[in-house]
N, C-alpha and C positions, 0 to 999 in steps of 0.2 A: 522972500518965501514964495510968494504967487506965482513967479516968472517960473522960478526954479520945477514946482511940482506941476505947470503945463509941458515945460522938458521931458521929467520923467514921464508924463504922459502920453507925450507927443513921439516917444523912443519906445514906450511899451506896444503902439499901434503899431509902430514901424516893424514889422515881424518878417519870419523869413518868409513867409506866405504871400504875406503882401509884395515883398520886392517880387519874389520868383511870378507873381499873376501880373504884376506890370511889366517883367521884364517879356514874358509870354505876349503881352495884349502888345508891347511897343515893334514885337515882331512880327506880328501879323500881317501886317501891308508891306512885308520883305518878300513873303513868301506868295504857293502856288495855294490853289484851293483843296489837294486832299492833304497838303503840309500847313495850310492853317487849320482843316481838321483835325489833324493829329495834335497841335498844341491848343486849341479848342479843349481835347477830350482832356488831356492834362490839366489846363484849368480850372473843370469841371470836379476832376478829382479835391483841387486845392479849394474850388467853394464849398465842397462838401465838410470839410473840415476848417470851416473859418468859424471866429467865433463871433460875436453879435457885434462887439466892439470893433474887427476885421473888415465885416462886413459894409457896415456902413462910413467906415472912413476909404473906402476903395468906391460904391457903386455910388458916388454924387455926378451934377449935372455934367462936371469935367469931364467926365470919363463917354456918357453920352452921346454930349458934342462932340467928343476927336472921332467915335464910332459914326458920327451922321457921315464927318467928313470924308473918314474911310471910304464910306458906303458912291460916296457924290465921286471920290476920287476915280471910285472902282480901283480899292485899293484890297476891299474885301466883299464877299458875294454878298448878296442879301442872304442867302440861304445859309451860310452860316456866322452874319450876322444874330438873325433867329434864332441858331443853334443855340448858339452863346448866350443870348436874352434867355432862350426858354432854361436854361439851365441856373443862371441866377434868378430868378421868375420863381422857378419850382423851392430851389433852395431856401431861399427868403419864405417863403410861403410857410413853408414846416418850420423855420425856425420863428413865424411869429414878427418876422423884420417886414418893415413899411420901407420900402423904395421909393420913396417921396421925388426923389428931385427927377424923375422921366419927366413926369407931366409939364416939368418948365422946361423941358430941352428940345432942341428943332431935331430930333431925332424924333420926339413926340407925332411930331405938326408934319413931319414924315409920315407915317403911317397911318394916322390919320388921312392924309390926300388918298394914299394907297387907297385906304380902304373904299373911301367917298368912287374915289375910278372906278374899282373895280367890280363896284355897286348898280354902278353904273353901265355896265359891258353889258349890252342883251346878246352877246352871245361870245363863247371861249372866255369863260368867266376862269380864272386858277383858283378854283373851290379850296386849295392845298392852304394858298398863301392869302385868302381870303380867313382861312381858321387860324393859322399864324401870328396875322396880326392881331386878328380880332385879340387872343390872350394875351399879348405883349402887353395892348394896349389896354386891356382888363384888370391885368396882372400888376402894372406899372401906374397905372394911376388911381390916386385917392380917391373920385368919383367922374362917372361917366357920365356924359349928357341922353338927353332920352334918344336923341337922333342916333347917336350912338350905340346907345341899350339896343336899340328896333333892328337894328341890322346884325352886333356880336351875338344874340340871345341866344334870336331862332338859327343863328351860323352854327353855334356852339353845340345848341341840342341836339342839331344833325347830325353834326360830327359825332356825339357821343350815344346816338341811337346805332351805330354801326353795331353788329351782332355777331360779325366775325371775332372766334376767339382766338385768334392767332398774334402773341406776344406782343409782336408790334402794334396791332389795332389795338390789344386791349390799354396799351402804355399811351398813344393817342386817344383815348377814348377818355382815359383818367386825367388825362391833362388839358380836356375838355373842361371837366366836370368839376376839376379843383380852378380853371379860370374863373367857372360860374361861380362856385363857392366865394368865391372874392369880390364881389361882387358889393355881398352887406346888406341894409336894409332897405337900400332903392326902391320903391314904388316902381313895380313894374304888374302890366295887364295882363291878367289872367289867361286870353290868347296868345299870350308870345309862351306861353311858359307851361302851362297847366298839362293839358295832352299829353306831352313828352315826357315830362318829366317824372308821369305817374306813369308810364309806358317803361321808361323806363328801370325805376323802382320795382313793378311785377315784374317784370322779366327778368330779372338779379333775384328776385324770390324765389324764383320758378326754377332758376339754369345754374346761381351763383355764378357766374364767368367774371364779375369784374371785379378790380384788387380790391382791397379794403380800406384804401386811403381815396377812389373811383368812390366804392357807392357809399362812405362814410360824407364826401363831398356831394354827392347828387343830394342825401338828405340836410344837409346843412344848408342850402341853395333855398330847397323849397320850406325847412324850418325859417328862414331870413324872409320869404315871403311872407307866412304867415305874420310876422313879429308887426306888418299892417293890415292885413285881410282875417278878420277874425271865418270869416265864410269854410276856411281851405280846412279849420280844427275836425270836419266830420272825416275826409278825407284823408288825413293826415293820422288819424287813430283810428276810427272805424273800418276801413275800407285798405289802409297801406299799414293798419297794426306799429307805429313806430315805436311806441315803449314796447312790447314785444322784441322786434330786429334790433333796437338800438341794445335792450338786454346779451341777446344772445351775440351783437357783435363785440358787445366786451369782454364778454366770458374769452371768444375766441381768442381777441388780444390779450388777453390779462396774463394765456399762457405763454405767452412767446416773452415774456420779461422774469429774467431774475430779480424780485424785489426784492431779496438780500443784498445786491451788490448796492453800490452807490452810483446818481445819475452819471458822473462820468467817468463808470469804469462801465459804460452799455458796450455792448459789440453792437457791428455793424445794421445786425436782424432789427436785435432793440431797437437802436438810432433811429428804426423807422418806424417800429409800430409804436413807440412812446409819443410822437406826436398825435397821432391818429387816437388815440385815446382822451392827449387833451383835449382834441377837437372833439369829440364824440359829448366831454362832459360839458364843452360850451355850447355844442346845442344844444344840449336837454336841456340848458338854462334858458335858450331863447323858447325853447318849448312852453314855458312853465311861467315863464314873463305873460306868456300871451293864452294861456289854456282856460277855457271857461266851462267846458262840459265833464262830467266827473269822467272818470274813465276807470273799467278795472283794471288795469294793466300798465296805471298810477304807479303801485306799488312795489312789482317787479323794476319796474324804472326807477323808484325811488331804492330800489334793494342794491339795486348794480352802481347804482352813485357810491353808497354803503362800503361797498366791495371793493369799488379800485382807493375809495379814500384811503381806509384799511392797510390792504398790497402796500399802496403806495408812499403812509402818513411817517414812515423812518428814514427812509434813501431820497424819495422824490417831493422834494414844497413845492413845486409848481404843481404840480397836480393833487397835491392832499391839500392847496390853500383851493384850489381850482372846485375843489368837488365841497367844501365846506359853503365858499362863494355859493355855488347852483343850490346844495341844500337850504340856504339863508333864501335864498327864488321861490323855494318848495312850500318853504312852512306857510312865505307871505303869500300865496296864490290862494284865494276864497274858496275855490273848490276842493281841494286838497285838503284831507278828515286828519285830524289830531290820528286818528286811529289810524289811518293811511300812513302817517310818519313811524305810528309806533311800531304797524308792519312790516317794513319796510327800514325799522333798527335805525331812519334817523337821528332819533334822542339821543338813542348809545355814542353814535358817532360821532354829534357835535360836543356830547360830553367829553369824552376820549380828547379831540381836540383842543378846546379849553386847557387840557393838560396839558396837550404838546410844550416844553420845552423852549424852543424855539419860536412859536408863532409871534407873528407880527400885529402890529396894532391895527392895523385895517383889516383883520382877520380875528384881534378880539371884539371888535365890533359889527362883523359879522354870524360871531356865535350867540354876541346880546341878543339882536337885532332878531335870533331866529327866537333864542325863548322869549321874547317878549311876545314875535307872534303866536308860540305858541301856548302864552298865557292870555292872550288875546282870545284865541277861536275857544278857551277853554269856559271861558266869562261867558261865553254868548248862549244864554236859558233859551231851551228849547218849548214849545207852546207841548207839543205831543209826550203824553207821562212816558212813555218808554221812550221815547229820543234820549230825554233828560235824568233818566235812571243812567242811560246807558252814559252819556256825557259826566255823571256822579261817579259812575263805576273805572269811566279812562282817568279820570280828576287825580281818585285816588292810587290809581294805578301808576302815574309818573310821578305823584306825588313823593310814592314808597321807591320809586324807583333813583329819583334826587335824591331823596334823605339818603339812601343804600349809597349812591356815589359820591357823598357828600358833595353835590351841588352849593348848599349854602358858601361851607366855607368860601369853596371856587370865588361865588357872586360877591364874600365879603370880597376877597382879595381884591376881585375887581374894583371895587366900592370905593376905591382908593383910587386907582385913577380916572373915575369919573367922568370928572372935570375937565380934565386932559384930555381924552378920549372923543367928549363932545365938543371941546370949543380944535379939535386940530383933524379929525375925522369922518365928522358926520352932524349935521342941524338933527337927524331923525333918530339920534339917541337919547335915551328919555335920564334923565339922571334919577330920576327916581326907584331905588333898588327893587320896590313892594313889586313895578310892573315884571320884573323877571324871573316872580316868582310865581310859585304851583298853591295855591291856597285851598285845602279843603273846609 
């Protein structure tokens, strides 16, 4: 039975897209450079339509080893090899796929050596080649050593600072920033990036010339640095207004999607915008994970998550789930007040989420954690008489809202599976049902 299932799975993966991609890849070494480019363009169209399973089936160590051999034997030009790799990594990043086999390949070793040699040159450096190599290594490697980061980060920021407004230049800027956003939470010294990323964001706020993906990527890179460095918060919130900018960007992106259609029915424009929305929600989660200063823009930021959640909840489960996850982080944050959650309509949204028939167990846990955090915040008494009165008033308002929405019945329903959730999904989930209620 197991063998039969494996065969069926294998056949499912061997789709017409996989076959055609492999055919084109094998044909590359028998073509001249111009013919290779045409075939690579066709390969890019195939990559664009691939699902996750197809992607992971093709882009393994074997393919990268073959490509390295083709470069070595001069059967593919370096320019065309990099073009194909950049198509691969661009699509992989937007689809949220990690192509991890590259870093174990000889092609990775070749690229790192080429970067090292290019940096050592005292004159006639090939800046464009260096940018391309840095992008490929950052996109395709799960973890970059500090020596490589010290080369790649300044190199890509310099490319991203190009202020020419031509479509070609802005596409190059987008690629550089997308690569930087792929670094994750690795610690990087401020001297390598702070002045440059601040300038990029400030210039965009004045001129609005970056693509939506490029601007989002600039913020994702910056907020990822904030993850390990609290000293950046004042720059992020007060100087660059992360909350205001994010809310504005999400508002614009949401207008580009027909939320009444199912995700699989998206047109090409929507297919480009939806991943950017997902990335913004992820960026907001990272921000609230480290946020330690109260900020008046937080309510607008919370409300922007809620708006996306409500738009996506029926047909875009991935975005809906990410919104709930993000709101759980917001409620967990010590500086976010319950009043902020009320004003931002977060409590209403999570209540709606708990009533979704397709909500999975992981998300049920996040909803429970959200209300547990709300309950904890409301139990913290204030010494100041006026603030204590406000706390009591807020408790009553939430109590009435939860009573009106049938929250008690929802929690009682969840209580039947508390043991299961606690055992399989989160050790931090309380088994005491009273922890999820707001008592007056």
